[in-house]
MDAnalysis code that builds the backbone (N, CA, C; Angstrom):
import MDAnalysis as mda
import numpy as np

u = mda.Universe.empty(747, n_residues=249, atom_resindex=np.repeat(np.arange(249), 3), trajectory=True)
u.add_TopologyAttr("name", ["N", "CA", "C"] * 249)
u.add_TopologyAttr("resid", np.arange(1, 250))
u.add_TopologyAttr("resname", ["UNK", "UNK", "UNK", "UNK", "UNK", "UNK", "UNK", "UNK", "UNK", "UNK", "UNK", "UNK", "UNK", "UNK", "UNK", "UNK", "UNK", "UNK", "UNK", "UNK", "UNK", "UNK", "UNK", "UNK", "UNK", "UNK", "UNK", "UNK", "UNK", "UNK", "UNK", "UNK", "UNK", "UNK", "UNK", "UNK", "UNK", "UNK", "UNK", "UNK", "UNK", "UNK", "UNK", "UNK", "UNK", "UNK", "UNK", "UNK", "UNK", "UNK", "UNK", "UNK", "UNK", "UNK", "UNK", "UNK", "UNK", "UNK", "UNK", "UNK", "UNK", "UNK", "UNK", "UNK", "UNK", "UNK", "UNK", "UNK", "UNK", "UNK", "UNK", "UNK", "UNK", "UNK", "UNK", "UNK", "UNK", "UNK", "UNK", "UNK", "UNK", "UNK", "UNK", "UNK", "UNK", "UNK", "UNK", "UNK", "UNK", "UNK", "UNK", "UNK", "UNK", "UNK", "UNK", "UNK", "UNK", "UNK", "UNK", "UNK", "UNK", "UNK", "UNK", "UNK", "UNK", "UNK", "UNK", "UNK", "UNK", "UNK", "UNK", "UNK", "UNK", "UNK", "UNK", "UNK", "UNK", "UNK", "UNK", "UNK", "UNK", "UNK", "UNK", "UNK", "UNK", "UNK", "UNK", "UNK", "UNK", "UNK", "UNK", "UNK", "UNK", "UNK", "UNK", "UNK", "UNK", "UNK", "UNK", "UNK", "UNK", "UNK", "UNK", "UNK", "UNK", "UNK", "UNK", "UNK", "UNK", "UNK", "UNK", "UNK", "UNK", "UNK", "UNK", "UNK", "UNK", "UNK", "UNK", "UNK", "UNK", "UNK", "UNK", "UNK", "UNK", "UNK", "UNK", "UNK", "UNK", "UNK", "UNK", "UNK", "UNK", "UNK", "UNK", "UNK", "UNK", "UNK", "UNK", "UNK", "UNK", "UNK", "UNK", "UNK", "UNK", "UNK", "UNK", "UNK", "UNK", "UNK", "UNK", "UNK", "UNK", "UNK", "UNK", "UNK", "UNK", "UNK", "UNK", "UNK", "UNK", "UNK", "UNK", "UNK", "UNK", "UNK", "UNK", "UNK", "UNK", "UNK", "UNK", "UNK", "UNK", "UNK", "UNK", "UNK", "UNK", "UNK", "UNK", "UNK", "UNK", "UNK", "UNK", "UNK", "UNK", "UNK", "UNK", "UNK", "UNK", "UNK", "UNK", "UNK", "UNK", "UNK", "UNK", "UNK", "UNK", "UNK", "UNK", "UNK", "UNK", "UNK", "UNK", "UNK", "UNK", "UNK", "UNK", "UNK", "UNK"])
u.atoms.positions = np.array([
    [-2.555, -12.653, 20.179],
    [-1.386, -13.108, 19.411],
    [-0.386, -11.944, 19.372],
    [0.782, -12.405, 19.792],
    [1.916, -11.450, 19.848],
    [2.593, -11.179, 18.345],
    [2.607, -9.987, 17.973],
    [3.090, -9.691, 16.657],
    [4.522, -9.534, 16.713],
    [5.085, -8.943, 17.723],
    [6.453, -8.879, 18.034],
    [7.143, -7.904, 16.978],
    [6.523, -6.779, 16.756],
    [7.020, -5.908, 15.701],
    [7.760, -4.707, 16.502],
    [7.940, -4.671, 17.670],
    [8.864, -3.790, 18.369],
    [10.156, -3.765, 17.878],
    [10.941, -2.587, 17.567],
    [11.992, -2.357, 17.140],
    [12.162, -2.497, 15.568],
    [11.185, -2.976, 14.939],
    [11.353, -2.844, 13.280],
    [11.162, -1.600, 12.820],
    [11.710, -1.548, 11.649],
    [11.901, -0.282, 10.913],
    [10.802, -0.467, 9.617],
    [9.842, 0.336, 9.530],
    [9.078, 0.359, 8.298],
    [8.796, 1.675, 7.481],
    [8.628, 1.529, 6.186],
    [8.516, 2.540, 5.552],
    [7.215, 2.525, 4.666],
    [6.381, 3.412, 4.897],
    [4.865, 3.239, 4.177],
    [4.972, 4.574, 3.017],
    [4.691, 4.172, 1.856],
    [4.571, 5.254, 0.884],
    [3.076, 5.479, 0.912],
    [2.742, 6.853, 0.498],
    [1.420, 7.393, 0.654],
    [0.928, 7.402, 2.122],
    [1.810, 7.608, 2.933],
    [1.589, 7.606, 4.495],
    [0.900, 8.718, 5.041],
    [0.936, 9.689, 4.199],
    [0.308, 11.039, 4.823],
    [-1.201, 10.917, 4.953],
    [-1.916, 9.956, 4.192],
    [-3.327, 9.909, 4.308],
    [-4.026, 8.573, 3.948],
    [-5.247, 8.487, 4.305],
    [-5.885, 7.237, 3.820],
    [-5.340, 5.883, 4.393],
    [-5.435, 4.914, 3.715],
    [-4.894, 3.587, 4.146],
    [-3.551, 3.548, 4.481],
    [-2.568, 4.298, 3.755],
    [-1.248, 4.473, 4.266],
    [-0.992, 4.887, 5.492],
    [-1.728, 6.126, 5.838],
    [-1.679, 6.644, 7.093],
    [-2.231, 5.762, 8.307],
    [-3.237, 4.855, 7.902],
    [-3.775, 4.065, 9.015],
    [-2.793, 2.729, 9.266],
    [-2.152, 2.328, 8.137],
    [-1.191, 1.290, 8.510],
    [0.071, 1.761, 9.049],
    [0.440, 3.083, 8.699],
    [1.622, 3.623, 9.432],
    [1.408, 3.813, 10.968],
    [0.230, 4.268, 11.238],
    [-0.144, 4.502, 12.623],
    [-0.209, 3.204, 13.405],
    [-0.824, 2.231, 12.760],
    [-0.892, 0.712, 13.471],
    [0.442, 0.188, 13.690],
    [1.422, 0.432, 12.644],
    [2.765, -0.114, 12.775],
    [3.394, 0.589, 13.990],
    [3.445, 1.839, 14.070],
    [3.991, 2.678, 15.121],
    [3.425, 2.210, 16.558],
    [1.985, 1.979, 16.626],
    [1.417, 1.557, 17.751],
    [1.891, 0.281, 18.283],
    [2.379, -0.589, 17.375],
    [3.096, -1.964, 17.634],
    [4.488, -1.951, 18.024],
    [5.041, -0.671, 18.019],
    [6.471, -0.311, 18.577],
    [7.576, -0.263, 17.360],
    [7.039, -0.102, 15.995],
    [7.876, 0.121, 14.898],
    [8.239, 1.440, 14.670],
    [9.582, 1.748, 14.407],
    [9.812, 3.195, 13.886],
    [9.327, 3.152, 12.321],
    [8.701, 4.228, 12.005],
    [7.901, 4.251, 10.739],
    [8.267, 5.587, 10.012],
    [8.417, 5.503, 8.881],
    [8.839, 6.585, 7.896],
    [7.590, 6.765, 7.157],
    [6.813, 7.997, 7.272],
    [5.668, 8.120, 6.357],
    [6.199, 8.943, 5.075],
    [6.284, 8.098, 4.055],
    [6.941, 8.764, 2.817],
    [5.592, 9.317, 1.844],
    [5.704, 10.414, 1.421],
    [4.687, 11.091, 0.631],
    [5.202, 12.072, -0.156],
    [4.484, 12.394, -1.329],
    [4.897, 13.414, -2.071],
    [4.554, 14.841, -1.432],
    [3.677, 14.834, -0.683],
    [3.254, 16.025, 0.157],
    [3.923, 16.111, 1.430],
    [5.107, 16.718, 1.631],
    [5.862, 16.653, 2.946],
    [5.134, 17.338, 3.974],
    [4.399, 18.170, 3.714],
    [3.796, 18.936, 4.876],
    [2.526, 18.172, 5.527],
    [1.923, 17.309, 4.580],
    [0.918, 16.490, 5.040],
    [1.677, 15.276, 5.691],
    [2.821, 14.960, 5.296],
    [3.432, 13.774, 5.998],
    [3.966, 14.144, 7.231],
    [4.435, 15.336, 7.573],
    [4.827, 15.646, 8.661],
    [3.763, 16.033, 9.763],
    [2.519, 16.418, 9.307],
    [1.428, 16.460, 10.139],
    [0.918, 15.182, 10.471],
    [0.909, 14.236, 9.641],
    [0.465, 12.845, 10.011],
    [1.346, 12.237, 10.775],
    [2.692, 12.425, 10.677],
    [3.776, 11.844, 11.610],
    [3.495, 12.441, 12.982],
    [3.297, 13.648, 13.178],
    [3.286, 14.279, 14.345],
    [1.956, 13.818, 15.039],
    [0.903, 13.428, 14.504],
    [-0.297, 13.066, 15.019],
    [-0.049, 11.527, 15.513],
    [0.955, 10.783, 14.972],
    [1.028, 9.358, 15.431],
    [1.846, 9.173, 16.471],
    [3.118, 9.772, 16.645],
    [3.898, 9.796, 17.750],
    [5.542, 10.065, 17.455],
    [6.139, 9.806, 18.505],
    [7.798, 10.109, 18.342],
    [8.379, 9.187, 17.377],
    [7.884, 8.056, 17.350],
    [8.557, 7.081, 16.343],
    [8.201, 7.083, 14.805],
    [7.375, 8.158, 14.606],
    [6.807, 8.243, 13.231],
    [7.680, 9.498, 12.570],
    [8.293, 9.380, 11.433],
    [9.143, 10.330, 10.793],
    [8.544, 10.541, 9.410],
    [8.656, 11.858, 8.949],
    [8.077, 12.144, 7.428],
    [9.344, 12.246, 6.601],
    [8.913, 11.600, 5.311],
    [9.893, 11.860, 4.272],
    [9.230, 12.354, 3.084],
    [9.797, 13.216, 2.364],
    [9.225, 13.588, 0.949],
    [9.721, 12.517, -0.104],
    [8.876, 11.793, -0.767],
    [9.387, 10.796, -1.568],
    [8.499, 10.837, -2.938],
    [8.904, 10.924, -3.904],
    [8.183, 10.887, -5.213],
    [8.441, 9.313, -5.871],
    [7.393, 8.570, -5.651],
    [7.424, 7.109, -6.085],
    [7.661, 7.062, -7.642],
    [7.550, 8.064, -8.340],
    [7.537, 8.021, -9.899],
    [9.007, 8.421, -10.240],
    [9.805, 8.871, -9.222],
    [11.315, 9.184, -9.608],
    [12.212, 8.120, -8.984],
    [12.898, 7.245, -9.746],
    [13.661, 6.157, -9.232],
    [14.808, 6.736, -8.301],
    [15.380, 7.780, -8.817],
    [16.601, 8.298, -8.076],
    [16.138, 8.824, -6.780],
    [15.044, 9.559, -6.791],
    [14.538, 10.078, -5.518],
    [14.102, 9.028, -4.600],
    [13.525, 8.033, -5.084],
    [13.117, 6.880, -4.233],
    [14.312, 6.270, -3.531],
    [15.406, 6.048, -4.386],
    [16.505, 5.296, -3.924],
    [17.236, 6.050, -2.725],
    [17.253, 7.455, -3.098],
    [17.709, 8.283, -2.040],
    [17.112, 8.397, -0.656],
    [15.668, 8.257, -0.733],
    [14.949, 8.393, 0.494],
    [14.965, 7.053, 1.263],
    [15.004, 5.855, 0.532],
    [15.101, 4.674, 1.221],
    [16.478, 4.592, 1.898],
    [17.574, 5.034, 1.227],
    [18.709, 5.103, 1.782],
    [18.919, 5.993, 2.980],
    [18.276, 6.968, 2.960],
    [18.258, 7.907, 4.145],
    [17.655, 7.275, 5.338],
    [16.471, 6.572, 5.094],
    [15.769, 5.975, 6.122],
    [16.740, 4.860, 6.669],
    [17.315, 4.159, 5.889],
    [18.211, 3.105, 6.286],
    [19.266, 3.461, 7.201],
    [19.832, 4.526, 6.457],
    [21.129, 5.100, 7.310],
    [20.777, 5.828, 8.674],
    [19.533, 6.167, 8.846],
    [19.106, 6.780, 10.053],
    [18.842, 5.885, 11.160],
    [18.255, 4.724, 10.648],
    [17.679, 3.734, 11.618],
    [18.341, 2.322, 11.560],
    [19.234, 2.336, 10.519],
    [20.178, 1.093, 10.607],
    [19.704, 0.023, 9.658],
    [18.337, 0.011, 9.391],
    [17.819, -1.024, 8.282],
    [16.416, -0.478, 7.910],
    [15.829, -1.429, 6.896],
    [14.465, -1.279, 6.524],
    [13.985, -2.822, 6.580],
    [13.091, -2.986, 7.464],
    [12.478, -4.449, 7.733],
    [11.189, -4.506, 6.833],
    [10.438, -3.470, 6.794],
    [9.062, -3.626, 6.254],
    [8.892, -2.439, 5.341],
    [8.326, -2.751, 4.157],
    [7.993, -1.748, 3.000],
    [6.634, -2.083, 2.771],
    [5.816, -0.950, 2.847],
    [4.378, -0.919, 2.440],
    [4.088, 0.093, 1.360],
    [3.792, -0.472, 0.212],
    [3.660, 0.256, -1.009],
    [2.063, 0.626, -1.090],
    [1.750, 1.787, -0.400],
    [0.456, 2.200, -0.323],
    [0.095, 3.482, -1.367],
    [1.011, 4.169, -1.942],
    [0.890, 5.347, -2.830],
    [0.184, 4.687, -4.125],
    [-0.810, 5.646, -4.367],
    [-1.634, 5.048, -5.669],
    [-2.618, 6.308, -5.979],
    [-2.871, 6.250, -7.241],
    [-3.912, 7.469, -7.657],
    [-4.994, 6.533, -8.243],
    [-6.220, 7.155, -8.326],
    [-7.441, 6.620, -9.126],
    [-7.709, 7.293, -10.236],
    [-8.120, 6.555, -11.239],
    [-8.461, 6.938, -12.556],
    [-9.903, 6.498, -12.883],
    [-10.926, 7.433, -13.201],
    [-12.123, 7.095, -13.422],
    [-12.613, 7.261, -14.794],
    [-11.832, 7.826, -15.773],
    [-12.197, 7.983, -17.042],
    [-12.488, 6.693, -17.787],
    [-13.361, 6.558, -18.638],
    [-13.631, 5.342, -19.487],
    [-12.424, 5.336, -20.520],
    [-12.226, 4.244, -21.206],
    [-11.219, 3.981, -22.113],
    [-11.405, 5.022, -23.301],
    [-12.741, 5.382, -23.353],
    [-12.958, 6.224, -24.656],
    [-12.459, 7.540, -24.297],
    [-12.647, 8.015, -23.026],
    [-12.218, 9.419, -22.730],
    [-10.851, 9.551, -22.263],
    [-10.300, 8.452, -21.825],
    [-8.996, 8.520, -21.108],
    [-7.833, 8.857, -22.323],
    [-6.825, 9.539, -21.824],
    [-5.793, 10.008, -22.796],
    [-4.634, 9.063, -22.462],
    [-3.639, 9.202, -23.469],
    [-2.398, 8.588, -23.326],
    [-1.663, 9.018, -22.149],
    [-1.798, 10.371, -21.753],
    [-1.200, 10.920, -20.467],
    [-1.756, 10.353, -19.325],
    [-3.083, 10.080, -19.323],
    [-3.704, 9.563, -18.208],
    [-3.050, 8.106, -17.863],
    [-2.983, 7.242, -18.904],
    [-2.337, 5.983, -18.834],
    [-0.911, 6.169, -18.249],
    [-0.216, 6.869, -18.831],
    [1.200, 7.144, -18.318],
    [1.326, 7.564, -17.023],
    [0.523, 8.454, -16.408],
    [0.425, 8.915, -15.156],
    [0.096, 7.699, -14.124],
    [-0.935, 7.061, -14.322],
    [-1.415, 6.093, -13.472],
    [-0.502, 4.886, -13.410],
    [0.229, 4.495, -14.639],
    [1.277, 3.463, -14.482],
    [2.295, 3.975, -13.841],
    [2.754, 5.205, -13.762],
    [4.128, 5.632, -13.193],
    [3.701, 5.554, -11.659],
    [2.539, 5.832, -11.137],
    [2.465, 5.665, -9.711],
    [2.117, 4.391, -9.103],
    [1.189, 3.773, -9.974],
    [0.679, 2.472, -9.321],
    [1.401, 1.169, -9.702],
    [2.165, 1.303, -10.633],
    [3.054, 0.173, -11.142],
    [4.485, 0.543, -10.925],
    [5.141, 1.594, -11.654],
    [6.583, 1.968, -11.646],
    [6.915, 2.218, -10.059],
    [6.052, 2.781, -9.363],
    [6.133, 3.189, -7.994],
    [6.490, 2.083, -7.094],
    [5.837, 1.228, -7.176],
    [6.120, -0.168, -6.425],
    [7.434, -0.740, -6.692],
    [7.722, -0.798, -8.027],
    [9.122, -1.457, -8.649],
    [10.154, -0.576, -8.151],
    [10.000, 0.692, -8.216],
    [11.142, 1.623, -7.825],
    [11.396, 1.327, -6.210],
    [10.350, 1.309, -5.345],
    [10.463, 1.062, -3.973],
    [10.969, -0.100, -3.478],
    [10.587, -1.191, -4.301],
    [11.189, -2.322, -4.034],
    [12.707, -2.574, -4.314],
    [12.918, -2.006, -5.627],
    [14.377, -1.960, -5.765],
    [15.085, -1.233, -4.731],
    [14.659, -0.204, -4.300],
    [15.571, 0.743, -3.428],
    [15.650, 0.091, -1.977],
    [14.693, -0.816, -1.676],
    [14.636, -1.420, -0.151],
    [15.362, -2.754, -0.316],
    [15.493, -3.372, -1.492],
    [16.115, -4.501, -1.477],
    [17.513, -4.802, -0.926],
    [18.403, -3.902, -1.258],
    [19.702, -3.991, -0.741],
    [19.737, -4.170, 0.742],
    [18.859, -3.572, 1.467],
    [18.899, -3.436, 2.876],
    [18.319, -4.698, 3.396],
    [17.206, -5.344, 2.638],
    [16.680, -6.489, 3.162],
    [17.513, -7.758, 2.702],
    [18.057, -7.676, 1.671],
    [19.139, -8.876, 1.161],
    [20.274, -8.882, 2.005],
    [20.727, -7.714, 2.668],
    [21.982, -7.773, 3.527],
    [21.583, -8.527, 4.794],
    [20.333, -8.472, 5.411],
    [19.977, -9.093, 6.629],
    [19.243, -10.335, 6.248],
    [18.901, -10.661, 5.153],
    [18.110, -11.854, 4.732],
    [16.720, -11.895, 5.510],
    [16.247, -10.742, 5.431],
    [14.933, -10.529, 6.091],
    [14.187, -9.491, 5.463],
    [12.864, -9.456, 5.225],
    [12.074, -8.314, 4.763],
    [10.655, -8.941, 4.743],
    [9.590, -7.880, 4.741],
    [8.249, -7.962, 4.605],
    [7.941, -6.814, 3.636],
    [7.269, -7.123, 2.584],
    [6.786, -6.225, 1.412],
    [5.374, -6.502, 1.419],
    [4.635, -5.524, 1.453],
    [3.071, -5.350, 1.392],
    [2.716, -4.432, 0.308],
    [2.035, -4.928, -0.722],
    [1.568, -3.851, -1.793],
    [0.100, -3.782, -1.609],
    [-0.453, -2.540, -1.740],
    [-1.915, -2.381, -1.650],
    [-2.418, -2.335, -3.065],
    [-3.057, -3.442, -3.308],
    [-3.639, -3.339, -4.662],
    [-5.230, -3.041, -4.577],
    [-6.212, -3.838, -5.186],
    [-7.569, -3.412, -5.120],
    [-8.654, -4.636, -5.645],
    [-9.893, -4.620, -5.184],
    [-10.735, -5.767, -5.890],
    [-10.815, -5.253, -7.404],
    [-10.479, -4.007, -7.806],
    [-10.516, -3.747, -9.251],
    [-9.460, -4.670, -10.079],
    [-8.383, -5.197, -9.326],
    [-7.637, -6.163, -10.018],
    [-8.500, -7.386, -10.569],
    [-9.288, -7.729, -9.942],
    [-10.032, -8.905, -10.166],
    [-11.044, -8.547, -11.191],
    [-11.706, -7.483, -11.028],
    [-13.014, -7.162, -11.992],
    [-12.393, -6.213, -13.121],
    [-11.181, -5.876, -13.279],
    [-10.841, -5.114, -14.327],
    [-11.387, -3.594, -14.167],
    [-11.678, -3.251, -12.954],
    [-12.130, -1.864, -12.660],
    [-13.337, -2.119, -11.564],
    [-13.553, -1.092, -10.922],
    [-14.556, -1.236, -9.780],
    [-15.548, -0.290, -9.782],
    [-16.055, 0.103, -8.525],
    [-17.162, 1.035, -8.294],
    [-16.679, 2.479, -8.870],
    [-15.358, 2.628, -8.785],
    [-14.856, 4.002, -9.274],
    [-13.863, 3.828, -10.409],
    [-12.726, 2.972, -10.176],
    [-11.750, 2.857, -11.276],
    [-12.222, 2.103, -12.417],
    [-11.648, 2.425, -13.406],
    [-11.905, 1.819, -14.888],
    [-10.879, 0.892, -15.185],
    [-10.942, 0.682, -16.484],
    [-9.804, -0.325, -17.012],
    [-8.498, 0.043, -16.689],
    [-8.117, 1.342, -16.834],
    [-6.747, 1.787, -16.444],
    [-6.339, 1.438, -15.116],
    [-7.269, 1.788, -14.004],
    [-6.958, 1.535, -12.765],
    [-6.943, 0.097, -12.312],
    [-7.903, -0.609, -12.818],
    [-7.977, -2.050, -12.769],
    [-6.782, -2.918, -13.191],
    [-6.333, -2.204, -14.456],
    [-5.197, -2.997, -15.009],
    [-3.871, -2.680, -14.294],
    [-3.709, -1.549, -13.607],
    [-2.487, -1.314, -12.951],
    [-2.490, -2.114, -11.603],
    [-3.676, -2.099, -11.022],
    [-3.823, -3.017, -9.757],
    [-3.575, -4.476, -10.081],
    [-4.091, -4.955, -11.256],
    [-3.789, -6.338, -11.381],
    [-2.373, -6.558, -11.726],
    [-1.682, -5.592, -12.338],
    [-0.192, -5.606, -12.424],
    [0.507, -5.607, -11.133],
    [-0.160, -4.988, -9.959],
    [0.488, -4.984, -8.727],
    [0.628, -6.309, -8.178],
    [-0.662, -6.935, -8.380],
    [-0.812, -8.460, -7.813],
    [0.203, -9.316, -8.659],
    [0.216, -9.074, -9.804],
    [1.206, -10.122, -10.601],
    [2.551, -9.760, -10.200],
    [3.012, -8.464, -9.832],
    [4.312, -8.235, -9.439],
    [4.504, -8.811, -8.111],
    [3.460, -8.748, -7.226],
    [3.639, -9.387, -5.956],
    [3.862, -10.854, -6.138],
    [3.423, -11.580, -6.904],
    [3.518, -13.020, -7.020],
    [4.879, -13.351, -7.574],
    [5.406, -12.578, -8.407],
    [6.685, -12.814, -9.011],
    [7.749, -12.452, -8.056],
    [7.749, -11.251, -7.426],
    [8.588, -10.905, -6.247],
    [8.609, -12.059, -5.354],
    [7.529, -12.439, -4.837],
    [7.534, -13.420, -3.684],
    [8.314, -14.715, -4.142],
    [8.175, -15.213, -5.366],
    [8.769, -16.464, -5.919],
    [10.290, -16.208, -5.873],
    [10.731, -15.076, -6.430],
    [12.181, -14.665, -6.560],
    [12.820, -14.310, -5.291],
    [12.111, -13.765, -4.167],
    [12.749, -13.332, -2.925],
    [12.603, -14.232, -1.746],
    [11.685, -15.360, -1.942],
    [11.550, -16.356, -0.812],
    [12.992, -16.837, -0.298],
    [13.851, -17.257, -1.294],
    [15.106, -17.809, -0.775],
    [15.845, -16.692, 0.149],
    [15.506, -15.549, 0.103],
    [16.219, -14.405, 0.704],
    [15.592, -14.090, 1.923],
    [14.648, -14.788, 2.466],
    [14.040, -14.474, 3.720],
    [13.024, -13.350, 3.624],
    [12.549, -12.921, 2.364],
    [11.739, -11.837, 2.205],
    [10.324, -12.345, 1.812],
    [9.302, -11.786, 2.430],
    [7.991, -12.276, 1.973],
    [7.339, -11.023, 1.229],
    [6.550, -11.393, 0.337],
    [5.714, -10.336, -0.474],
    [4.290, -10.829, -0.637],
    [3.558, -10.002, -0.159],
    [2.124, -10.229, -0.245],
    [1.355, -8.946, -0.662],
    [0.114, -8.955, -1.211],
    [-0.730, -7.864, -1.521],
    [-2.191, -7.862, -0.765],
    [-2.656, -6.692, -0.406],
    [-3.921, -6.666, 0.086],
    [-4.765, -5.900, -0.807],
    [-5.921, -6.467, -1.231],
    [-6.862, -5.745, -2.171],
    [-8.194, -5.435, -1.280],
    [-8.229, -4.162, -1.004],
    [-9.436, -3.679, -0.516],
    [-10.560, -3.488, -1.391],
    [-11.736, -3.621, -0.819],
    [-13.004, -2.945, -1.651],
    [-12.779, -1.569, -1.452],
    [-14.006, -0.861, -1.831],
    [-14.143, 0.573, -1.540],
    [-14.001, 0.850, -0.174],
    [-12.872, 1.714, 0.367],
    [-12.909, 2.212, 1.688],
    [-12.984, 3.732, 1.779],
    [-13.581, 4.021, 2.763],
    [-13.829, 5.496, 2.880],
    [-12.473, 6.176, 3.196],
    [-11.989, 6.650, 2.359],
    [-10.755, 7.487, 2.311],
    [-10.870, 8.696, 1.603],
    [-9.866, 9.787, 1.801],
    [-10.044, 11.151, 1.101],
    [-10.094, 10.841, -0.359],
    [-9.350, 9.666, -0.965],
    [-9.315, 9.722, -2.325],
    [-10.671, 9.229, -2.842],
    [-11.324, 8.385, -2.121],
    [-12.599, 7.949, -2.523],
    [-13.783, 8.772, -2.261],
    [-13.706, 9.536, -1.086],
    [-14.870, 10.318, -0.445],
    [-15.273, 11.302, -1.441],
    [-14.516, 11.826, -2.268],
    [-15.008, 12.933, -3.300],
    [-15.975, 12.343, -4.222],
    [-15.969, 11.066, -4.411],
    [-16.797, 10.369, -5.297],
    [-18.145, 9.899, -4.755],
    [-18.113, 9.913, -3.362],
    [-19.181, 9.167, -2.788],
    [-20.459, 10.095, -2.563],
    [-21.012, 10.354, -3.483],
    [-22.470, 11.021, -3.378],
    [-23.383, 10.028, -2.702],
    [-24.453, 10.683, -1.976],
    [-25.405, 9.745, -1.294],
    [-25.949, 8.692, -2.240],
    [-26.158, 9.050, -3.461],
    [-26.773, 7.870, -4.216],
    [-25.799, 6.857, -4.614],
    [-24.586, 7.264, -4.724],
    [-23.502, 6.162, -5.144],
    [-23.224, 5.367, -3.816],
    [-23.217, 5.892, -2.675],
    [-22.948, 5.413, -1.525],
    [-24.094, 4.247, -1.218],
    [-25.274, 4.695, -1.541],
    [-26.569, 3.634, -1.242],
    [-26.318, 2.555, -2.185],
    [-25.862, 2.714, -3.466],
    [-25.714, 1.798, -4.557],
    [-24.539, 0.731, -4.037],
    [-23.388, 1.180, -3.482],
    [-22.249, 0.594, -3.105],
    [-22.640, -0.160, -1.902],
    [-23.297, 0.314, -0.985],
    [-23.766, -0.550, 0.192],
    [-24.678, -1.729, -0.186],
    [-25.521, -1.505, -1.334],
    [-26.242, -2.629, -1.674],
    [-25.628, -3.700, -2.285],
    [-24.276, -3.345, -2.773],
    [-23.509, -4.335, -3.457],
    [-22.587, -5.154, -2.448],
    [-22.630, -4.799, -1.246],
    [-21.800, -5.457, -0.250],
    [-22.609, -6.298, 0.635],
    [-22.386, -7.489, 0.537],
    [-23.408, -8.552, 1.471],
    [-23.215, -8.221, 2.928],
    [-22.134, -7.578, 3.381],
    [-22.153, -7.159, 4.868],
    [-22.829, -5.854, 4.982],
    [-23.325, -5.305, 3.968],
    [-24.127, -3.971, 3.908],
    [-23.346, -2.870, 4.746],
    [-22.009, -2.935, 4.411],
    [-20.971, -1.712, 4.890],
    [-19.705, -1.859, 4.217],
    [-19.050, -0.681, 4.200],
    [-17.648, -0.672, 3.575],
    [-16.401, -1.161, 4.514],
    [-15.504, -1.800, 4.028],
    [-14.528, -2.034, 4.840],
    [-13.757, -0.733, 5.440],
    [-13.084, -0.938, 6.472],
    [-12.575, 0.269, 7.156],
    [-11.203, 0.271, 6.829],
    [-10.604, 1.377, 7.147],
    [-8.985, 1.563, 7.117],
    [-8.502, 0.702, 8.134],
    [-9.065, 0.714, 9.286],
    [-8.469, -0.033, 10.485],
    [-8.484, -1.542, 10.235],
    [-9.468, -2.155, 9.452],
    [-9.519, -3.417, 9.021],
    [-8.247, -3.866, 8.026],
    [-8.067, -2.999, 7.272],
    [-7.025, -3.173, 6.102],
    [-5.653, -2.988, 6.932],
    [-5.540, -2.084, 8.011],
    [-4.381, -1.924, 8.642],
    [-4.119, -3.094, 9.654],
    [-5.077, -3.737, 10.131],
    [-4.770, -4.895, 11.014],
    [-4.155, -6.095, 10.380],
    [-4.814, -6.290, 8.856],
    [-4.184, -7.217, 7.990],
    [-2.823, -7.057, 7.788],
    [-2.454, -5.640, 7.511],
    [-1.035, -5.313, 7.167],
    [-0.119, -5.596, 8.299],
    [-0.674, -5.448, 9.643],
    [0.070, -5.816, 10.691],
    [0.633, -7.261, 10.710],
    [-0.590, -7.978, 10.435],
    [-0.294, -9.454, 10.374],
    [0.696, -9.899, 9.475],
    [0.709, -9.378, 8.332],
    [1.511, -9.685, 7.016],
    [2.949, -9.134, 7.390],
    [3.051, -8.158, 8.114],
    [4.386, -7.621, 8.565],
    [5.044, -8.426, 9.615],
    [4.495, -9.192, 10.285],
    [4.854, -9.912, 11.534],
    [5.532, -11.287, 11.050],
    [6.075, -11.922, 11.969],
    [6.871, -13.093, 11.961],
    [5.742, -14.333, 12.035],
    [4.527, -13.873, 12.374],
    [3.615, -14.975, 12.599],
    [3.074, -15.581, 11.253],
    [3.367, -14.814, 10.296],
    [2.807, -15.151, 8.726],
    [4.024, -15.555, 7.813],
    [5.350, -15.969, 8.584],
    [6.503, -16.013, 7.772],
    [6.409, -16.978, 6.562],
    [5.495, -17.964, 6.738],
    [5.186, -18.942, 5.584],
    [4.262, -18.450, 4.534],
    [3.706, -17.390, 4.614],
    [2.660, -16.780, 3.912],
    [3.305, -15.805, 2.894],
    [3.378, -16.040, 1.583],
    [3.956, -15.063, 0.598],
    [3.392, -15.339, -0.756],
    [3.240, -14.411, -1.523],
    [2.698, -14.292, -2.861],
    [1.263, -14.455, -2.886],
    [0.540, -14.023, -1.777],
    [-0.811, -14.068, -1.827],
    [-1.554, -12.684, -2.030],
    [-2.741, -12.641, -2.446],
    [-3.478, -11.438, -2.604],
    [-4.605, -11.632, -1.792],
    [-4.631, -10.853, -0.621],
    [-5.733, -10.977, 0.430],
    [-6.673, -10.101, 0.067],
    [-7.972, -10.440, 0.012],
    [-9.248, -9.476, -0.117],
    [-9.790, -9.120, 1.075],
    [-9.985, -7.706, 1.207],
    [-10.747, -7.158, 2.259],
    [-11.798, -6.364, 1.788],
    [-13.052, -6.936, 1.526],
    [-14.055, -6.383, 0.685],
    [-15.486, -6.557, 1.246],
    [-15.718, -6.975, 2.518],
    [-17.067, -7.352, 3.115],
    [-17.868, -8.004, 2.133],
    [-17.218, -9.019, 1.334],
    [-17.899, -9.936, 0.513],
    [-18.332, -9.449, -0.905],
    [-17.790, -8.070, -1.260],
    [-18.178, -7.642, -2.461],
    [-18.042, -8.597, -3.682],
    [-16.900, -9.346, -3.788],
    [-16.701, -10.124, -4.875],
    [-17.540, -11.295, -4.923],
    [-18.292, -11.719, -3.925],
    [-19.009, -12.797, -3.736],
    [-20.344, -12.568, -4.285],
    [-20.738, -11.379, -4.619],
    [-22.023, -11.084, -5.111],
    [-22.241, -10.967, -6.575],
])
């Protein structure tokens, strides 16, 4: 299948590591110019250097609407447009509702929900101008379960909000040639989750996956490539699960 992504311009938040880095690398391999936007500029620069000449680092704080707008405009000014936005930046919250603080709630909402909203608002002028865009939001199976193997009610709620935002954005932006979809992975072996994966927890997780393995970053990235392409121009407002069967059990 020809994805025909060559020459497209993409911005991936949380691009310095984990799923964001995997998606950025996959897009670049398909010929995209990719901006790896991350709060950790040094990590983003290192990640961009490991990908290739079409990858560029941006320091971007998704919780700061003004900074987000500046950095999206910078990418658009440099490359002429922004075709693809991947909202992968996110944080994990594992405290129970009993132990979680108001500050915990405010912090996770500012990244996992407001971060998506700010990035979409900042990218929209450039997509609306060309009547073309692909927006991909990274959610989680926790959106379905109200929490998962790690995330609690706080995390699950923000990811469910990301799915709801995806559906609403898809409905409103469809007339403008912009598709909006979400990907909800199960537990993927990333730097964010790895610190929680004790041998005991890993064994318990694997037992809960009918495929008896965890989904990989590459598998999530491959789906993102498809959603970013014109091959799925009629697919919008969907939440696509990548969980090795976790939700079926």
